[in-house]
N, C-alpha and C positions, 0 to 999 in steps of 0.2 A: 367534592360536594359533600355536604353534611349528611351523615348516615342516621336513619331512624329505624326502629323495629316495630312491627305490628304483630301482636299475638292474636290468634283467631282471625287471620287474614282472609280465610275463605268464607267467613260468616257475613251476614248482612251488613253490619257496621264495619267489619274489617275490610270488606271490598270497597265500601264507600270511602273509608279512610285511605286505602291504597290509591284510589283514583285521585283523591284530593291532594295527598301529600307527594305523590310521584311527580307533580308539576314543579317541585322545588327541592326535593331531597332524593338521596339514594335510599330506597325503601327495601327493607328485608321483611318479607312476610312469613310468619311461622304458623303452621296449622297441621293437624293430623290428616285433614282432607285436602287433596290437591285441588288447585284452581289456578286461574291466570294471575291471581293476586298473591299466590303463595310461592315463594322461592325456595323455602326449606320445609320439608316434611319433618315435623318435630312435635314432641310431646312436652307440654310446659311443666310436667311433673319431673322431667329429666333435668336436673340441675346443671350437669356438665354441658348439656346441649344449650341451655340458656347462656352459660358463660361464653361458649363459642360464638353464639349468634349475637350477643350483646357487645362483643369486642369492637371498640371504635365508634359505638353509637352514642349520640348525645341524648336521645329521648326514646323511651319505650312507651308505645300506646298499647295498653293491656286491655284487650277486648275479649280474649278467650274466656269462656265460661260455660257451665251448664245453665240452661234458662228455664222459664216457666213451663214450656212444653215437655221438659224432661221430668217434671214432678210426677211421681207415680210410675215412671219408666226406669229412670236411673235410681240407684240406691242412695240412701242418705250418706253412706260412706263415700260414694263417688262424688256427691256434691261437696263434701268437705275436702276431699283430696284435690279436686280441680278448682273450686271457687275460693277455698280458704288456704289449703296447704300450698298449692301452686302459686298463689298470689304472694305468700311469704317468700317462696323461692325466687320469684321474679324480683322482689325487693332486695334480697340478699345478693342475687347475681348482678343486679343493677349497681349496687354499691361496690361490689368486688371488681366489676368491669369498668368502673369510672363513668357510668351513665349519670347524667346530672338531674334527670327528672323522669317521673312516670306519670302518664295521663291515663286514668283508669275509667273504663266504661262501666258505670253503675246504672241503677234503675230507680225510678220513682216508685216502682212496685214495693220497694222495701219499707215504704211508709205503712203498708199493710192496714192494720186496724185503725191507724190514725186518719185514714181516708174516709172514715165513717163517723157521722154524727146524726143526731136526731133533729129533724125539722129544718135543717139548712145544709147547704153545701159547705165543705171544709176548704179553707184557703190554705194551700200548702206552699211553704218556701223552705229555705235552708235551715230556718230556726225551728221548724216542726220536728218533733222527736219521733223517729221511726218506731213502729210497733209491728214487727214482722209477723206474718200469718203462716207462711209456708217455709219449707226448707230452702227454697230458692231465695226468698226474702232474707231469711236469717243468715245464710252464707254470704250473700252480697254485703249485708250490714257488717258481718264479722270481718270480711275482706277489707272494707273501708277502715275499720279500726286498726287492722294490721298495717295498712298503708300509712295511716296517721302516725303510728308508733315509730315507723322508719323515717318519717319526714324530718328534714332539718337542713342545715347548711350544705351537706354533701348530697342530699337527695330531696329535691322538691317534688311535691305530689299535688296533682290536680284531679279532683273527682268530678265526673260528669254524670249526674243523675238524669238520665234521659227518660222522657215519657213514652207513651205507647207508639210503636213504630213498625207496623207490619200491615199487609193487605187486609182490608175489611170491607164490608158492604158500603157503598158510597155514601148513603144517607147517615150512617154512623160515623164514618171517617171524617166527613165534612164538619160535623158538630164537634167531634173530638179535637179537631185542630183549633177549636176555640178555647178548650179548657184542659185537655189531657192527652194530646197527640202531637206528633211532629214528623217531618219528613226525614228520612235517613240521611239525605245530603246535608240538611241543616245540622244534624247531629255531628257529621264529620267536620263541618266548618267550626262547630263549637269546640271540638277537640283541638283543632288547629289553633284557634284563638287562645285557648287555655295554655297551650304550649308556648305561646309568646308572652305570657304573663311575666311581670317583673321578677327578677331573681331574688328579690327581697321577700317575696311571698312564698314561704316554705310549704304551706298547706292551704288549699282552698277547695271548697265544695260549691258546685253550681247545679241548680235545677234548670234543666234545659227542656223547654216545651214550646208549642206554638204560642205566638203572641195573643194574649187574651183580650177581647174587647170588654170583658165583664169587670165590674167594680166590686170591692169588698161589701158594699151595701146591697149587692144583688144576691147574696148567698141564700137568703130565705126564698126569694122568688125563683132562683134556679132550681131549688129542691122541689118547690110546690108547683110551679107553672113555668117551666123553661121556655115554652113556646112564646109566652108573653115577653120574657126578657130578651129572647133572640130577636123577636120582631122589633123591639125597641132599640137594641144595641147593634144588630146586624140586619137591617131591613133587606139588603140585597140578597142575603142567603135565604131569608124567609120567603122572598119572592120566588127564588129558585125551587124551594120546597113546594110552594103552591103550584107553580107551573108544571112541575114534574110529578105531582101527586105523592110526594114522599111524606111519611109521618114524622112528626117532631118527637123527640124523646119525652118520656113521661116524667123523668126526673134527672137532674144532674147533681151528682153527689160530691164533686171535688173540682177545684180549680188549681192548676199548677202555675205558680208565679215565677217567671224567669227574669224579673227586673234586676236581680243581682248580677246576672250574666251581662245584661245590657250595660249596667253601670260600670262593672269591673273589666269586662272584656270587649265592650262596644260590640256585642253580639246580639242579634235578634233573628228569629226565624224569617226566612224569605218566602216560604211556600205554605200559605195558609189554605183556607177552605176553597178558594177559587182555583188553586192549583189542583186540588183533588178533583173538582168538577171538570177541569180541563183534561186531566189524565183520563177520567172516566169517558168523556166524550170522544177522546182519541183512542179508546179501546186499549188503554194501557193495563196490563195484567196486574199492576200494583194496586188497582182499585177494583173491588169486586162489584158484581151486579146487586142491586137492591133486593132485599128479600120480600 
């Protein structure tokens, strides 16, 4: 059976990846924290450990990182050691071990200041130039540049810039699925789809977010009066808000466009706003109570 490796296998995306990939691969999970998805307790800053773990693997799914909640808690030095330095070690170890590709878990957060405009929502896709705001954004962006520099015939690289993907109040989470949020299971499927991409594609980047019902012509309306646009584009959700007494957002500042992933990977999110409401009604802890 083909062997793959997941770094950060005890994390939210790492666990989802393990569950999805274990159906068809021998999966080695690496993490400092033990979990049912982690088979080797390992520090990704340890190059020799990476070499041992990568031996015989075809693909490394690199999801280990410090994240936004670590900003202000972990030092900038730690962010650079883990998000940047360790990513370079992953690339070097992958090449030395004969790994053919790395699928990297990045984030739409790295767009930073590019997510902001005056008077209208910003339409974000792979052509949008990132403008990092925090050390988290900056180090993920620098990690992408390192991966790109290592990509080529001997190491194919796929970057997954995933949008917001963690528990939030239900009325926020449902709207986010329209323009800047995604289910962690859909993220895992996007990684899998990217790993199946043609060998002729040495480097590819994908924005991965919930399928948006909005159009580029909606950007001013989304910023000024999102309730009107939601009622027009997603009347079923508007009816749910009315029935449940939830408040509409006052403004929507960005839309993440995943059409490139649909075109290139034949991937699209399967769990939109209705899935969020279903989870909430089933008392799933993934969705929080409205405030």
